[in-house]
N, C-alpha and C positions, 0 to 999 in steps of 0.2 A: 573502400576505406584504405588509407595508407597503413603501413605496419604500425606506426605510432598510434593511429586512431584505434586500430584493433586491440593493441596492447592496453590502451587506456580504457576502452569500452569493457573488455573482459575483466580487467582488474577491478574496475569500479562496480561492475555487475556482481562480481564475487563478494566484494565488501558489503554491498547493499543486500545481497542474498543471505550472507551470514547473519547480518543484523535482523533482517525480517524473519529469518528462521526462529530467532528467539521470541519474536512477537507471535508468530503463527503456530508454532509447534504445540503450544498448550491449548489451542482453541478446541480441539475435539475431546480433550480430557479434563480441562479445568472445571467445567460446570459440574461434572459428576464427582471429581475429586473434592471439590469444595464442600460437598455434602458430608464428608468425613471430618471437616474442621469445625471447631466451635463457631457458631454463627453462620455456617455455610448453607443452611437450609433456606435462608432468606434469598429469594431470587434477585432481589434488588442489590444485595451485597455481591452476589455472583456476577451480576452484570457489571458492577463497579470493578471487580477483580479482573474481568475480561478486558474492560476498556479504560481502566485508570491511566494506563500509560499514554493513552490518546490525549488526556487533558494536559499533561506536562509537555507532550510533544507540541500540542497546539499553542501553548504559551511560549515555548522556547524556540520554535522553528524560525520565527522572524528575527530574534536577536542572533541566533546562530548564522542565518543567512547574511544578515548585516555585517556580523563580525568577519565572515569569510570574504566579503568584499574589501575589507580594510586590512586584515591581518593574515590573509592567505587561507586557502581552502584546507590544506592538509593539517595544520595545527588545530583547527576547529573540529575536523573529523576525528582526530586522535582524542581530544577532550571528550567528545560525545561517546566514543566507544568505551572509554574508561568508566564514564558514568553508567552506561548501559550494563557493563559487566558487574559493577557494584550492586545495581538493582537486582540483577539475576541472582547473585549470591545471597542477597537479603531475602528474596522470595524463596530460595531453596531452603533457608533456615526457618522460615515463617511457621510458628506453631498455631496461629489462628488465621481466620479469614481477614481480619484487620491488618495483620502483618503482611499477608499476601498482597493486599491492596497497596500497602506502603512500598513493597518491593516492585510491584508493577509500575507504581508512580515514579520511582527512581529510575527504572528502566527507561521510561519515557523522557527523562531529562537528557538522555543522549540523543538530542534532536539533530541528526546529521543529514537528513534527507535533502534539505535545501542546499547544503554545501556540496553534496554528491552530485545533485542535478546540475548545479552551477559549474562544478569542475568538469563534468562530462561535456557541457556546452563549451567550456574553455578549450578543451582538447580535441574537438571535432569541428569540421567545417559545416556550414549551413546545409549543404546539399546531401550530407550523409547523417545529419543529426537525428532524423527520425529513426534511422536504422539503429543508431547507438542507443537512443532512448527506448526503442522497441526491445533491444537486447536486454536492457535493464528491466523493462516491464515483463518480458518473458521469463527472466530470472526470478522475478517476484512470483509469477504464476507457477513456475517450476518449484520454487521454494514452498509455495502454498500447498502444491500437490504433495511434495515430500513430507511436509508437516502433517497433513491429514493422514498420511499413511504411517509415517514414523512415530507420530505422537502416541497412538494406541499401542504400537509395538514396544516402544521404549518404556511406556508406562508399566507394561507387564514385567520389565526387567529391572529398571532403576527407579520407577515411580516418578511422580510429578516433581518432587524436590530434586531428584537426580537430573531430570530434564532441565530444570532451571540452572543448575550448576554447570551442566554441559554447555548451555547457551552462553554463560559467562566466559567460559574458556574460549569458545569460538569467537566471541567479540574481541578478546585480547589477541587472538591469532589474526584477526582482520587488520590490526595495526601493522603487523609485519607485512601483510599482503599490500597494504597501501604504499609502503616505502619501497618494496621490491618490485612491484608490478606496474605501478602507475607513474607515468612521466611527470616531471614538474611542469606546471602550466606557465604560459606567459601571462604577464599582468593584463587585466582587462583594460580596455580603453577608458581614459578618464572622461567623466561626464562634466559638461559645462553647466548643468543644472544644480541648484541648491538642493540640500537634503529634503527640504519641504516639498520642492517641485518633484523630486524623484518619487517620494512617497505618494504624492497626489496622483502622479501618472499610474503608479501600480494599483492604487486603491480605487481609481475612478474609471479605468479603461473597461469599456463594456465587454470586450471579448475575454479579457482576463477574468472579469467577474463571472461570466458564464461558465468558464472552465473551473473556477474556484468553487462555484456552487456544485458543479458536476462531481468533483472529487469528494466534496462533503457528502453528497447524497449516495455516491457509490460505496464509500466505506461505512457510512451510517447504516445502510441497508445490510451490508455484509455482516457487521457485528450484531445487529439486531436479530438477523436470521440465525446466527450461531448461538444465541441464547436458546433457540427453539429446535434447530435441526438435530442435535444429538439426542434429544428426548424423543423426537419423531422416529428416528431410526430404532431406538431402544423399544419404544412402544409398538413398532411394527415387527418386533421379533429379532432384531439384530443386536447381539450383545456388544458391549464396548470393545472387546478384544477383536471383533470382526468389522468394526467401522472402517478400518483402512481398506478392507476388501471391497467396500462400496465406493469409497472416495477415489481409489486408484483408477478404475475404468472410467468413472465420471470425469475425472480431470484429464486423463489421456485423450478421451474422445472430445472433450471441449477444446483442448489445444489443437487437435487435428482439424476440427471444424473452424477454429479461429484463424489458423495459419493462412489459408487462401485470401481471406479478407485483409489480413495484415500486409500481405505482399502487394495489394492494390492501393493501400492507403496513401502512398506518395504520388500516385498518378494524377495528372491534372484533371480536375473536375470530379474526382472520386472521393476526396477526403471527407467533405461534409456529408454526402449521402451515406457513406459507410458509418460515420460517427453517429449521426442521428438514428440510423437503422439499428446500430448496436444498443442505443439507449432503449429503443422500442423492444428489442429482443430481451433486454434485461427486465423490462416491465412484464413481458409475457412469462418469463421464468418465475418471477415472484408470484404472479397470479396462479400459475400451475401449482406452486408449492402451497398456496393458500387453499387450493381445492383438493390437494392430495389426500388429506385425512388419513385413513387407515390403509391406503393403497401404497405398498412399498414400490411397486413398479412406477406409478405416477410420480412418487417422490423422487426417484432416481432420474426419470426423464426431466422433471422440472429442474433438478440440480445441474444436469448437462446443459440445458438451455441457459440457465442463469450464469454458469461459469464460462460458457462460450463468450457471452457478452462481457462478463467481468474481465476476463483476460485481455480481450481486445481493447477495452476502454482503459484498463490499467497501463497498457503498453503505449497508447497513443496520446493520452492526456499530458504527460511530461514533455513530449516532443512539441506539442502545440504551445505549451507555456513558454518553452525556450524560443520558439519562432516569434511569438507576439511580444515578448519582453525586450525592452531596450538593452543592448549589450552591456553598458556600464553599470546597470543595476539588476543584472540577471540573478545574482544571489539574493537580493531583496525580494524580487518577484517570486523566485522559487521558495523563499522563506514564507511568504504569504500563502502560496499554494500549499506548501507542506503543512503549515499551521492549520489551514482549513481542513486538509485531509485528516489530520489526527483529531481535530475537533469533532469531525464526523464520526471517527472511531469511538471517541468517548461518548458522544451524545447517543449514537446508535446502540452501544452496549448498555449504557445506563437506562435509556428509554425502553429498550427491549426488555431488560430485566424487570423494570417497574411495571410495564404494560402486561408482561406475562404473569407477574405476581398478582396483580389486581384485576385484570380484565381478560386474561387468557390469550391463547395463540392467535385468535382472530384479530385482536387489537394490534399485535406485533406485525402481522402481515399487512393490515390496513395502513399502519405507519409507514412501512417500506414502500407500498404502492403509491402513497401520496407523495413521498419524496421523489420517486422516479417519474411520476406523472408531471410534476413541476419541472423536473430536469428536461423531460421531453419537450415541454412547451418552450423553455428558454433556449434549448439547443437548436430548435427549428428556426430561430431568428438570428443565429450567429452568422457572421460573414465567413466566406470560404477561407481556409488556411492560406497563408502566404506561400507562394511558389518561387522557386529559384531556378535560374537558367545560367549555369556557369560551366566553364571548362578549365581544366588544369593542364598546363604544358610543362614538360621538362626542359629546363634551360641548360642542362649539362653543368659542367664545372665552371664556376664564375670567380 
């Protein structure tokens, strides 16, 4: 990468990470905290509190991505961060589970993922874009790891309301980071297609559809599992204050196992086998969780397997979207991708809560396994990712 590409990548990864911290950090504690709120013993409402932000994200990612194509990436990102901060402060004040759901819904209105992905694509060349997207994906993984560790620790000090307030402050700090650390992009090349033709390309491209289903299934499974996993750990003798001691080695080991595969993802002929293999490993991790029962050791092993695949797929999917999408409508394509991602978040949390409430944990795991089995089937038929063969030469002063 050039110095400008590194600066853009690290700046945007930091912004994405600060925002995702606000989404993830309450995952290990919100389900148990909700039991202390009026109405919080209904697992369906707990699932909505976990995943409500995904619904507004799903609705607004496409408009935000479209707006970023027309009015610029940075103004759209700033507007989204302000909305996210407002939702965080509302959730911090919330006296009931209903108000918590409202705060999480407003958090989700800050739908900046598409604009961030598109801005990353604007500021990096094709041949290094997978590395840039992987850096953002690994930041998401690191943020997720930090969230699972810091969530229980912060809960003991400032409680869940304090955690929400802290995430609102961090979202506002990300605005300063955007203007201080991220270069201004060049305008994307103009498209000769009409708006209808552009939307048709994005919504009917077979490769993009496969990737969009994949991100839906990945996040739906994640959120459905986190309706169940905190209770599994508690029932296996791990109190909430020590959940971070389980998550830390799990996530560190999963990142270590994922890294060698990530380094090979850009090599010719390796992209598709690694991608399909990661989906298969994701399925195995979920199956092990379903079988773990009262075995804490098997639960931990299953979590390592699951998060190894999750981190790899989270890092590679945005890069594949940016490669397949036409340059002039990259923001729109990223908006559809991000909308489907957060729709999966909402559907997974809501369905997981409802299934857990009415049919028990076996139904939750069955739901996740079905989603992933379908993903494995459609990913096996995708074409190999596009490859690039370019060289850059210095011309000196001109």
